C-alpha positions as CSV (number, residue, x, y, z in Angstrom):
1,M,0.0,0.0,0.0
2,E,1.4,3.4,-1.0
3,I,0.2,6.9,-1.3
4,Q,1.4,9.2,-4.2
5,F,0.6,12.9,-4.2
6,L,-0.4,14.2,-7.6
7,G,-1.4,17.7,-6.5
8,T,-0.7,19.4,-3.1
9,G,-1.8,22.9,-3.7
10,A,-4.9,24.9,-2.7
11,G,-7.2,26.8,-4.9
12,Q,-5.2,27.2,-8.1
13,P,-2.1,25.6,-9.7
14,S,1.3,27.1,-9.2
15,K,4.7,26.3,-10.6
16,Q,5.5,24.3,-7.5
17,R,2.2,22.6,-6.8
18,N,-0.7,21.4,-8.8
19,V,-4.2,21.3,-7.4
20,S,-5.6,18.5,-5.3
21,S,-5.3,14.8,-6.1
22,V,-4.0,11.8,-4.2
23,A,-3.5,8.3,-5.5
24,L,-3.8,5.3,-3.1
25,K,-1.9,2.5,-4.8
26,L,-3.2,-0.9,-3.9
27,L,-1.3,-2.7,-6.5
28,D,0.1,-5.6,-4.4
29,E,-3.3,-5.9,-2.6
30,L,-5.9,-5.5,-5.4
31,N,-3.9,-4.6,-8.5
32,E,-5.9,-1.3,-8.4
33,I,-5.4,2.4,-7.8
34,W,-8.0,4.7,-6.1
35,L,-7.9,8.4,-6.6
36,F,-9.1,11.0,-4.1
37,D,-10.1,14.2,-5.9
38,V,-9.1,15.0,-9.4
39,G,-8.0,18.6,-9.8
40,E,-7.2,20.3,-13.1
41,A,-4.4,18.6,-15.0
42,T,-4.3,15.5,-12.9
43,Q,-3.8,13.3,-15.9
44,H,-0.7,15.4,-16.8
45,Q,0.7,14.8,-13.4
46,I,0.0,11.0,-13.9
47,L,2.1,11.1,-17.0
48,R,5.1,11.8,-14.8
49,T,4.5,8.7,-12.6
50,N,4.2,5.0,-13.2
51,I,0.4,5.1,-12.7
52,R,-1.7,3.6,-15.5
53,L,-5.2,4.9,-16.0
54,R,-6.5,1.4,-16.5
55,K,-5.6,0.5,-12.9
56,I,-7.8,3.3,-11.6
57,T,-11.1,1.7,-10.5
58,K,-12.5,4.0,-7.9
59,I,-12.5,7.8,-7.6
60,F,-13.6,9.6,-4.4
61,I,-14.5,13.2,-4.6
62,S,-14.5,15.3,-1.4
63,H,-16.5,18.2,-2.7
64,N,-17.4,20.0,-5.9
65,H,-15.1,23.0,-5.9
66,G,-13.2,23.3,-9.2
67,D,-9.7,22.7,-7.8
68,H,-10.9,19.3,-6.8
69,I,-12.9,18.2,-9.9
70,F,-11.8,20.1,-13.0
71,G,-9.5,17.2,-14.0
72,L,-12.3,14.6,-14.1
73,P,-13.6,15.0,-17.7
74,G,-10.2,14.8,-19.3
75,L,-9.0,11.9,-17.2
76,L,-12.2,9.9,-17.9
77,S,-11.9,10.5,-21.6
78,T,-8.2,9.5,-21.8
79,R,-9.0,6.3,-19.8
80,S,-11.0,5.1,-22.8
81,F,-7.9,4.9,-24.9
82,Q,-6.2,2.4,-22.5
83,G,-7.8,-0.7,-24.0
84,D,-10.2,-2.9,-22.0
85,V,-10.1,-0.9,-18.8
86,G,-13.2,-2.2,-17.0
87,P,-15.8,-0.2,-15.1
88,L,-15.1,2.7,-12.8
89,T,-17.0,4.0,-9.8
90,I,-17.1,7.7,-8.7
91,Y,-18.2,8.5,-5.2
92,G,-19.0,12.1,-4.5
93,P,-21.5,14.7,-3.3
94,A,-24.7,15.6,-5.1
95,G,-23.9,17.2,-8.4
96,I,-20.8,15.3,-9.3
97,E,-22.8,13.0,-11.7
98,Q,-24.4,16.0,-13.4
99,F,-21.0,17.7,-13.8
100,V,-19.4,14.6,-15.4
101,K,-22.3,13.8,-17.7
102,I,-22.8,17.4,-18.9
103,S,-19.0,17.8,-19.5
104,L,-18.9,14.6,-21.6
105,K,-22.1,15.4,-23.4
106,V,-21.2,19.0,-24.4
107,S,-17.8,17.9,-25.5
108,R,-19.3,14.9,-27.4
109,T,-17.0,12.6,-25.5
110,K,-17.9,8.9,-25.4
111,V,-16.2,6.7,-22.8
112,S,-15.7,3.0,-23.6
113,Y,-16.5,1.7,-20.1
114,P,-19.4,2.0,-17.6
115,I,-19.2,4.6,-14.9
116,K,-21.2,4.1,-11.7
117,F,-22.0,7.0,-9.5
118,V,-22.5,6.8,-5.7
119,E,-23.9,9.9,-4.1
120,L,-22.5,10.8,-0.7
121,S,-25.1,12.2,1.7
122,K,-24.6,10.9,5.2
123,P,-21.9,9.4,7.4
124,G,-21.1,5.7,7.2
125,L,-19.8,2.8,5.1
126,I,-19.8,3.7,1.3
127,C,-17.7,0.9,-0.1
128,Q,-16.7,-2.7,0.9
129,D,-14.6,-4.5,-1.6
130,K,-12.0,-7.3,-1.5
131,G,-10.8,-6.8,2.0
132,F,-11.2,-3.0,2.2
133,R,-13.9,-0.7,3.6
134,V,-14.3,3.0,3.0
135,Y,-16.1,5.2,5.4
136,T,-17.1,8.8,5.0
137,D,-18.3,11.7,7.2
138,R,-19.4,15.2,6.7
139,L,-16.8,18.0,7.1
140,D,-17.4,21.7,7.6
141,H,-16.8,23.7,4.3
142,R,-18.7,26.3,2.3
143,I,-20.4,23.5,0.3
144,P,-21.0,19.9,1.2
145,S,-17.6,18.3,1.8
146,F,-16.7,14.8,2.9
147,G,-13.6,13.1,4.4
148,F,-12.6,9.5,3.8
149,R,-11.3,6.6,6.0
150,V,-10.0,3.6,4.2
151,V,-9.8,0.5,6.4
152,E,-8.0,-2.7,5.4
153,D,-9.3,-6.0,6.9
154,S,-7.1,-7.8,9.4
155,H,-4.7,-10.4,8.0
156,P,-4.5,-14.0,9.2
157,G,-1.5,-14.8,11.4
158,E,1.5,-16.7,10.0
159,L,1.6,-20.5,10.0
160,L,3.7,-21.6,13.0
161,I,5.9,-24.1,11.2
162,D,8.0,-24.9,14.3
163,K,4.9,-26.0,16.1
164,L,3.9,-28.3,13.2
165,A,7.4,-29.8,12.8
166,K,6.6,-33.0,14.8
167,Y,3.8,-33.9,12.5
168,N,6.1,-34.1,9.4
169,I,3.6,-32.6,7.1
170,P,5.1,-32.2,3.5
171,N,4.6,-29.0,1.5
172,G,1.3,-29.2,-0.3
173,P,-2.5,-28.9,0.1
174,L,-2.6,-29.9,3.8
175,L,-0.3,-27.0,4.8
176,G,-2.4,-24.7,2.6
177,K,-5.5,-25.7,4.5
178,L,-3.9,-25.2,7.9
179,K,-2.6,-21.8,6.8
180,R,-6.3,-20.9,6.0
181,G,-7.2,-22.0,9.5
182,E,-9.1,-25.1,8.3
183,Q,-9.2,-28.5,9.9
184,V,-7.3,-31.4,8.4
185,T,-6.9,-35.1,9.0
186,L,-3.5,-36.7,8.6
187,A,-2.8,-40.2,7.2
188,D,-2.6,-41.7,10.7
189,G,-6.0,-40.2,11.6
190,T,-4.6,-37.3,13.6
191,V,-7.0,-34.3,13.4
192,L,-5.4,-30.8,13.4
193,N,-7.2,-27.5,13.6
194,G,-5.4,-24.9,11.6
195,K,-6.4,-22.2,14.0
196,D,-4.2,-23.8,16.6
197,F,-1.2,-23.3,14.4
198,L,-1.6,-19.7,13.4
199,G,0.1,-16.7,15.0
200,A,-1.8,-13.6,16.0
201,E,-3.8,-11.7,13.4
202,K,-2.1,-8.6,11.9
203,P,-4.4,-5.6,12.0
204,G,-5.1,-3.9,8.7
205,R,-3.9,-0.5,7.8
206,I,-5.9,2.7,7.9
207,V,-5.6,5.8,5.7
208,T,-7.6,8.9,6.3
209,I,-7.9,11.8,3.8
210,I,-9.2,15.1,4.9
211,Y,-9.6,17.9,2.3
212,D,-11.3,21.3,2.7
213,T,-12.8,21.9,6.1
214,R,-12.8,23.8,9.3
215,S,-11.9,22.0,12.5
216,T,-14.9,19.8,13.2
217,P,-15.5,16.7,15.4
218,S,-16.0,14.3,12.5
219,I,-12.3,14.6,11.6
220,A,-11.4,12.9,14.8
221,R,-13.8,10.0,14.1
222,L,-12.3,9.5,10.6
223,A,-8.7,9.9,11.8
224,K,-8.7,7.6,14.9
225,D,-5.7,5.2,14.9
226,A,-4.9,6.0,11.2
227,D,-1.5,4.8,9.9
228,V,-1.4,7.9,7.7
229,L,-3.6,11.0,7.9
230,V,-3.5,13.3,4.9
231,H,-4.9,16.6,6.1
232,E,-5.4,20.0,4.5
233,S,-3.1,22.7,5.8
234,T,-4.1,25.8,3.9
235,F,-3.1,28.2,6.7
236,A,-0.3,28.5,9.2
237,G,-0.8,27.7,12.8
238,N,-1.1,31.4,13.9
239,E,-3.9,32.0,11.4
240,A,-6.7,30.0,13.0
241,K,-9.2,32.9,12.7
242,M,-8.5,33.4,9.1
243,A,-8.7,29.7,8.4
244,H,-12.1,29.5,10.1
245,S,-13.5,32.4,8.1
246,Y,-12.4,30.7,4.9
247,Y,-13.7,27.3,6.0
248,H,-10.2,25.8,6.1
249,S,-7.7,24.4,8.6
250,T,-4.2,25.2,9.9
251,S,-1.2,23.0,10.2
252,V,-1.4,23.1,14.0
253,Q,-5.1,22.0,13.9
254,A,-4.1,19.0,11.8
255,A,-1.3,18.2,14.2
256,K,-3.6,18.3,17.2
257,I,-5.9,15.8,15.6
258,A,-3.0,13.5,14.8
259,K,-1.7,13.6,18.3
260,E,-5.1,13.2,20.0
261,E,-6.3,10.4,17.7
262,N,-3.2,8.2,17.9
263,V,-2.2,8.7,14.2
264,K,1.1,7.2,13.1
265,K,2.1,9.8,10.4
266,L,0.6,13.1,9.4
267,C,1.0,14.4,5.8
268,L,0.2,18.1,5.3
269,S,-1.3,18.9,1.9
270,H,-3.5,21.5,0.2
271,I,-1.0,24.2,0.7
272,S,-1.8,27.8,-0.1
273,A,0.2,29.5,-2.9
274,R,1.1,32.1,-0.3
275,Y,3.5,29.6,1.2
276,M,6.4,29.0,-1.2
277,G,9.7,27.4,-0.4
278,S,10.9,28.1,3.1
279,K,7.6,29.7,4.0
280,A,5.9,26.3,3.4
281,K,8.4,24.7,5.8
282,K,7.0,27.0,8.4
283,L,3.7,25.0,8.3
284,E,5.7,21.8,8.9
285,S,7.8,23.1,11.7
286,Q,4.7,24.5,13.5
287,A,3.0,21.1,13.2
288,K,6.0,19.2,14.3
289,K,6.1,21.0,17.6
290,V,2.7,19.4,18.3
291,F,3.1,16.1,16.4
292,P,6.7,15.2,15.5
293,N,6.0,12.6,12.8
294,T,4.7,15.3,10.4
295,I,5.8,15.8,6.8
296,L,4.9,18.5,4.4
297,V,4.3,16.7,1.1
298,N,5.1,17.9,-2.4
299,D,3.8,16.9,-5.8
300,F,4.9,13.3,-6.7
301,D,6.0,12.5,-3.1
302,Q,5.3,8.9,-2.2
303,V,4.5,7.5,1.3
304,N,4.8,3.7,1.8
305,I,2.5,2.2,4.4
306,P,4.0,-1.1,5.5
307,M,2.1,-4.0,7.0
308,K,1.8,-3.7,10.8
309,G,4.7,-5.5,12.4
310,S,7.0,-5.2,9.3
311,E,9.8,-2.7,8.8
312,E,9.2,0.4,6.7
């Protein structure tokens, strides 16, 4: 599991940062990539990565402001030229289906694959697929805005080979069944329960993505125990009043959530163009005083999320 940032800027593109888009790479797990928001020129950003449009199967849209959705029509059109790409599902607030369909209709664009739309309206589970669940909750922005929590199912414990050694079981189907926790009968009639030979389950990983919002209680629910929290940081820590008036958050507010909700790593994104170069580092340094494991992300940065219990 890996996150790649395709756009980390706020409001409008700049020479340093494109507008919002995050790719959650689930290539080892599902052979799929999920996008979170598709700002203008996202497909151009993708050309500078190893991402293939045919691998994108789900797109989650936080809200319908232009810097988060203007890249959708072009990306959807180009995906049609990638061969037999399969269906795609778009999750987003009311209006996203209308935006996509009108854009494609007016431009007389035909896509070669089915697009399913899932309208977000209330908190809860919105997607359950192949060992992953995605939850959403309302945020506090000028227009309806949603945060996302991706939860991976727990993984079975490893087969305790040393514990099985005395049974002299050869490699083959019996070991496979035991590894799946099933019951097997050996040639001498001995019955073994696979569950007795498995180590402890490994908890799944959690990724939370929070775009445009004021500080609000729903963020804590989405972020709790996350391995990685991607949180907007449009304003510096000493600009809380301004952030509130513009329906955004500060780097320090993001850091407080990370600290209070047992987050493992905080990624600050959605950076205002007012913060260039060393000024942007100010956001990171302020947040680190509250939550040390904070990074200010840039376009094309990648964050690996290892299995729990393994080395990063």
